[in-house]
C-alpha positions in Angstrom: -1.2 -17.2 -51.4 -1.2 -18.8 -47.9 -0.5 -16.5 -44.9 0.9 -17.7 -41.6 -0.7 -17.0 -38.3 1.8 -14.4 -37.2 1.2 -12.4 -40.4 -2.6 -12.6 -39.8 -2.2 -11.6 -36.1 0.0 -8.7 -37.1 -2.4 -7.5 -39.8 -5.4 -7.7 -37.4 -3.6 -6.0 -34.5 -2.4 -3.2 -36.8 -6.0 -2.5 -38.0 -7.5 -3.0 -34.5 -4.8 -1.4 -32.4 -7.1 -0.2 -29.6 -8.7 -3.6 -29.1 -5.2 -5.3 -29.2 -3.8 -2.8 -26.7 -6.8 -3.3 -24.4 -6.5 -7.1 -24.7 -2.8 -7.0 -23.7 -3.6 -4.7 -20.7 -6.4 -7.1 -19.6 -4.0 -10.1 -20.0 -1.3 -8.3 -17.8 -3.9 -7.4 -15.1 -5.1 -11.1 -15.0 -1.5 -12.3 -14.8 -0.7 -10.0 -11.9 -3.8 -11.0 -10.0 -3.2 -14.7 -10.5 0.4 -14.2 -9.5 -0.6 -12.5 -6.3 -3.2 -15.2 -5.5 -0.7 -18.0 -6.1 1.8 -16.3 -3.7 5.5 -16.9 -3.4 7.7 -19.6 -1.9 10.8 -18.4 0.0 14.0 -20.4 -0.6 15.9 -21.7 2.4 19.6 -21.0 2.8 20.4 -24.5 1.6 18.4 -24.0 -1.5 20.1 -20.7 -2.5 23.7 -22.1 -2.6 25.4 -24.7 -4.7 28.3 -27.2 -4.4 29.9 -27.9 -1.1 28.2 -25.0 0.6 24.8 -26.3 -0.4 25.6 -29.7 1.0 26.8 -28.2 4.3 23.8 -25.9 4.5 21.4 -28.8 3.8 23.1 -30.9 6.6 22.8 -28.0 9.1 19.2 -27.3 8.0 18.2 -31.0 8.4 19.9 -31.2 11.8 17.8 -28.3 13.1 20.5 -25.6 13.1 18.4 -22.7 11.7 20.3 -19.8 13.3 23.1 -18.2 11.3 26.7 -18.7 12.5 28.1 -15.9 14.5 31.5 -14.7 15.5 32.9 -13.4 18.8 36.3 -11.7 19.3 38.1 -11.7 22.7 40.3 -8.7 23.3 42.6 -8.8 26.3 45.3 -6.5 27.7 47.8 -7.0 30.6 48.6 -3.3 30.6 45.3 -1.5 30.5 41.8 -2.0 31.8 38.4 -1.5 30.0 38.0 2.0 31.5 41.3 3.2 30.0 40.7 5.5 27.0 43.5 3.7 25.0 41.7 0.4 25.4 38.4 2.0 24.3 40.2 3.4 21.2 41.6 0.0 20.4 38.1 -1.6 20.6 36.6 1.1 18.4 
């Protein structure tokens, strides 16, 4: 009767469980060390989006606009000034 490789590996690891467990642990340690040596590559904003947003982000990135867009709000009053507590409450 012919046995496949999975059956043979299962039979061997069941009878040599300490060696198999140690081998897996060594494999995990090697993988972690190699992963740390290889490092990581951080994606840009344009690479993290898709569709129209990705095209717009790529255009801005290629044009040299690397700062995120901001927003400013102008609050005016003809009746009160900045020192007025009512105006401060409105701002808060």
